[in-house]
C-alpha positions in Angstrom: 197.7 17.1 149.2 194.5 19.6 149.5 193.7 23.0 148.5 194.4 24.2 152.0 197.9 22.8 152.6 198.7 24.7 149.3 197.8 27.9 151.1 200.9 29.5 152.0 199.7 32.4 153.5 196.3 34.2 154.5 198.0 36.9 151.8 197.6 34.0 148.7 194.8 34.5 146.2 192.4 31.5 145.8 190.8 30.7 143.0 186.9 29.0 143.6 184.4 28.3 140.9 181.1 29.6 141.2 178.3 27.2 142.1 174.9 27.0 141.2 172.9 25.6 143.6 168.2 25.8 143.1 167.0 28.3 141.0 168.2 31.4 142.1 171.6 31.2 144.4 174.8 31.1 143.6 177.3 29.7 145.9 180.9 29.7 146.5 182.7 27.9 148.5 186.4 28.8 150.6 188.5 26.4 152.1 187.8 26.6 156.2 191.9 27.1 156.9 191.9 30.1 155.0 188.9 31.5 155.7 189.2 31.4 159.3 192.5 32.9 159.0 190.6 35.9 157.3 188.3 36.1 160.6 185.6 34.2 159.1 183.3 32.6 160.5 179.9 30.5 160.1 177.1 33.1 160.2 179.2 36.3 159.5 177.1 38.6 157.1 179.3 40.1 154.2 179.2 43.0 152.1 180.1 42.8 148.3 181.4 45.9 146.0 181.5 45.7 142.6 184.4 48.2 141.3 185.6 48.6 138.4 187.7 45.1 137.1 187.0 43.3 140.5 184.8 42.5 143.2 185.6 43.6 146.8 184.6 41.7 150.0 184.3 43.3 152.7 183.2 41.8 156.3 181.4 45.3 157.5 179.7 47.6 155.5 182.2 50.9 154.9 179.7 53.1 155.1 179.6 52.4 159.2 183.2 52.8 159.7 184.3 55.2 162.3 185.7 58.3 160.7 186.2 60.5 163.7 189.1 61.1 165.5 189.8 62.6 169.2 193.0 65.5 170.0 193.5 65.8 173.5 194.5 69.8 173.5 195.9 69.3 177.4 198.7 66.5 176.7 199.8 68.0 173.3 201.8 71.8 172.2 199.8 73.6 170.1 201.9 72.8 166.9 201.1 69.8 167.4 197.6 70.1 167.9 197.5 71.8 164.5 199.8 69.0 163.0 197.4 66.2 164.8 194.1 67.7 162.8 195.6 68.3 159.6 196.9 64.9 159.8 193.4 63.4 160.6 191.9 65.4 158.3 194.4 64.0 154.9 194.0 61.2 156.1 190.4 60.7 155.7 188.7 61.3 159.0 185.1 63.8 158.8 184.7 64.7 162.1 188.0 65.6 164.9 187.0 66.7 168.4 189.8 68.7 170.4 189.6 67.7 173.9 191.0 69.2 177.3 190.8 72.6 175.8 191.3 75.6 178.2 188.4 78.5 178.0 190.5 81.5 178.6 193.7 80.1 175.8 192.2 82.1 173.0 195.6 81.9 171.1 194.7 77.8 170.3 191.5 78.4 169.8 192.3 80.8 166.6 195.2 78.5 165.2 192.7 76.1 165.5 190.6 78.1 163.2 193.3 79.1 161.2 193.8 75.6 160.2 190.6 74.8 159.9 190.3 77.3 157.3 192.8 76.2 155.4 191.2 72.5 154.8 188.7 72.1 151.8 185.1 71.3 153.0 185.7 71.7 156.9 184.4 73.8 159.6 183.8 74.0 163.5 180.3 72.7 164.4 180.6 72.3 168.1 182.8 75.3 170.1 181.9 74.7 174.5 184.3 75.7 177.4 186.4 72.7 177.4 186.1 70.8 173.6 185.4 71.5 169.8 184.6 69.6 167.0 185.4 70.1 163.9 183.3 68.0 160.7 183.9 67.8 156.8 180.7 69.2 155.2 182.1 68.9 151.5 180.3 66.2 149.1 182.5 64.0 147.2 180.6 63.8 144.6 180.4 67.8 144.1 184.1 68.1 143.5 186.1 66.2 141.3 189.6 64.9 141.6 190.9 66.0 137.8 189.4 69.3 138.2 191.2 69.9 141.2 194.4 69.0 140.0 193.3 71.4 137.3 192.7 74.0 139.7 196.2 73.2 141.2 197.9 73.7 137.7 196.6 76.9 136.3 196.9 78.6 140.3 200.6 77.4 140.7 201.7 78.2 137.3 199.8 81.8 137.6 201.5 81.8 141.4 205.2 81.0 139.7 204.7 83.2 137.1 203.4 86.6 139.7 206.5 85.6 141.9 208.8 86.2 138.6 207.1 89.3 137.9 207.3 90.8 141.0 211.1 89.8 141.3 212.2 92.0 138.4 209.6 94.4 139.1 209.9 94.9 143.0 206.4 94.7 143.4 205.7 94.1 147.0 202.0 94.5 146.9 202.2 91.6 144.0 204.6 89.4 146.7 202.8 89.3 149.1 199.6 88.1 147.2 202.1 85.6 146.0 202.6 84.7 149.9 199.2 84.5 150.8 197.8 82.4 147.7 200.6 79.7 148.3 197.8 78.2 151.1 195.0 78.1 148.7 197.3 75.4 147.0 198.3 73.3 150.0 194.7 73.5 150.7 194.1 72.0 147.5 196.7 69.6 148.3 195.8 68.5 151.2 191.8 67.9 149.8 193.7 65.5 147.1 195.2 63.5 150.1 191.7 63.4 152.1 190.1 62.3 149.2 192.8 59.5 148.6 192.9 58.4 152.2 189.1 58.1 151.7 189.2 56.5 148.4 191.5 53.5 150.2 189.1 52.6 152.9 185.7 53.5 150.5 185.3 51.2 147.4 182.7 53.5 145.8 184.9 57.3 147.1 187.1 57.1 144.5 184.0 56.6 141.8 182.5 59.7 143.8 185.6 61.8 142.9 185.3 61.2 139.2 188.3 59.0 138.8 190.0 55.4 139.3 192.2 53.9 141.2 195.6 54.6 139.1 194.4 57.9 138.1 194.2 58.6 141.8 197.3 58.4 142.7 198.9 59.6 139.1 196.9 62.7 140.7 198.2 62.6 143.9 202.1 62.8 143.1 201.1 65.8 140.6 199.4 67.9 142.9 202.0 66.9 145.2 204.3 69.0 143.1 202.4 71.3 142.4 202.2 72.2 145.8 206.1 72.5 145.8 206.0 74.3 142.6 203.6 77.0 144.8 206.2 76.8 147.7 208.9 77.8 145.4 206.9 80.5 143.9 205.9 81.6 147.7 210.1 81.3 148.3 211.0 83.8 144.9 207.8 86.4 146.6 209.8 86.0 149.6 213.0 87.4 148.1 211.2 90.4 146.5 210.7 91.9 150.2 213.9 91.6 151.0 215.7 93.2 148.0 215.9 97.4 147.8 215.5 97.7 143.5 214.4 95.9 141.3 217.3 93.5 139.7 219.9 94.7 137.2 218.9 94.8 133.7 220.7 91.9 132.2 219.9 89.7 134.9 216.8 90.9 134.8 216.4 89.9 131.0 218.3 86.2 132.1 215.6 85.6 135.2 212.9 86.0 133.2 214.0 83.6 130.5 214.4 80.9 132.4 211.2 81.7 134.6 209.6 80.8 131.2 211.7 78.1 130.4 210.9 76.3 134.4 207.1 76.7 133.7 207.4 75.4 130.2 209.1 71.9 131.2 205.5 72.0 133.5 203.2 72.8 131.2 205.3 70.2 128.6 205.1 67.1 131.3 200.8 67.7 131.9 200.7 67.5 128.2 202.6 63.7 128.4 205.3 65.5 126.7 208.3 63.4 128.2 210.8 64.0 126.1 210.8 67.6 125.1 210.4 68.7 129.0 213.7 66.7 129.7 215.2 68.6 126.6 213.9 72.1 128.3 215.1 71.2 131.4 218.6 70.6 130.2 218.4 74.2 129.3 217.2 75.5 132.3 220.2 74.1 133.4 222.7 74.9 131.7 221.6 78.7 131.7 221.4 78.4 135.5 225.3 77.4 135.7 226.4 80.1 133.3 224.4 83.4 135.1 226.4 81.5 138.9 229.4 81.8 136.9 228.6 85.4 135.3 227.6 86.4 138.8 231.0 85.4 140.0 233.0 86.6 137.9 231.8 90.1 138.3 231.6 89.9 141.7 227.4 91.2 141.9 226.5 92.6 145.0 223.4 90.5 145.4 224.8 87.7 143.8 223.7 85.7 147.1 219.8 86.7 146.7 220.1 86.1 142.7 221.5 82.8 143.9 218.5 82.0 145.9 216.0 82.9 143.4 218.0 81.2 140.5 218.0 77.6 142.9 213.8 78.1 143.5 213.5 78.3 139.4 216.1 75.5 138.9 214.0 73.3 141.6 210.5 74.3 139.5 211.7 72.9 136.6 213.0 69.7 138.7 209.7 69.5 140.1 207.8 70.0 137.0 210.2 66.9 135.5 208.8 64.4 138.7 205.0 65.0 137.3 206.6 63.7 133.5 207.7 61.0 135.4 204.7 60.8 137.0 202.1 60.5 134.7 204.6 58.0 132.2 205.0 55.6 135.2 201.0 55.4 135.8 200.6 55.1 131.8 198.5 51.7 131.2 201.1 51.9 127.6 204.4 51.7 130.4 
């Protein structure tokens, strides 16, 4: 049986010996059937990219691949248009052209501008009567993925602490600042997704981002949870804008304690202390269940609002555990 027959599909790996010919050339032979299944033909050029523990072969230079996309504004609603712009950015595209614009539709143009403002490194380069072009000016080598995660971590924890403080003191100004700054964490998460999708296509992008494949996906999962933690902080802040007065002293003391504990879960998880993080999460769950029962027993008139805040705190702690799982699962030792 020939080696070609041993190949069961085009996804099977093949092992080949490197041969030396002449005085300066290495040759690797490929089975004809397998090579044809990969779209290879005699005379075709290939690009080879050394990357960490492997050699990546591509039938075209990565740098020439098209990273542009077009969105037809005449076909979609405003909501879908802005969603497609965000999706294209996080998908790794560097140039997004919106066509079919109506020069009199100022609201759509404002929405597009607001969307672009939420995307790190993106800007509107050209804006004419019927189209505009969004480009990404960010040099990946200037911003590392680990630094982005660190920024998201610090900001999410600060927003959560500020949201709790705002609710306890009924500080609506602080609450509104939390609501506004939630977009900053969203922006960091979008940049993380953008970098990962670029890294899946361009083997050099991962190096430019100052990371490796395993860490890249771990950073994505961590930033995703931090973005959700910031969303919970925003939810608590919005409850502050709806209450007439500060919560009663008993509930205030309880909320302050479990708020601290929820952030401790996050910090322990980020420090790769999963056992302590789980123990703290159990304490948070137990405390919330007890507070819920106390609110019910004393027929607290604000029990519904307090319950919503407790739910946000509980979810925050759960997201912290998700961070611990992301770190543990991606650790080479596990």
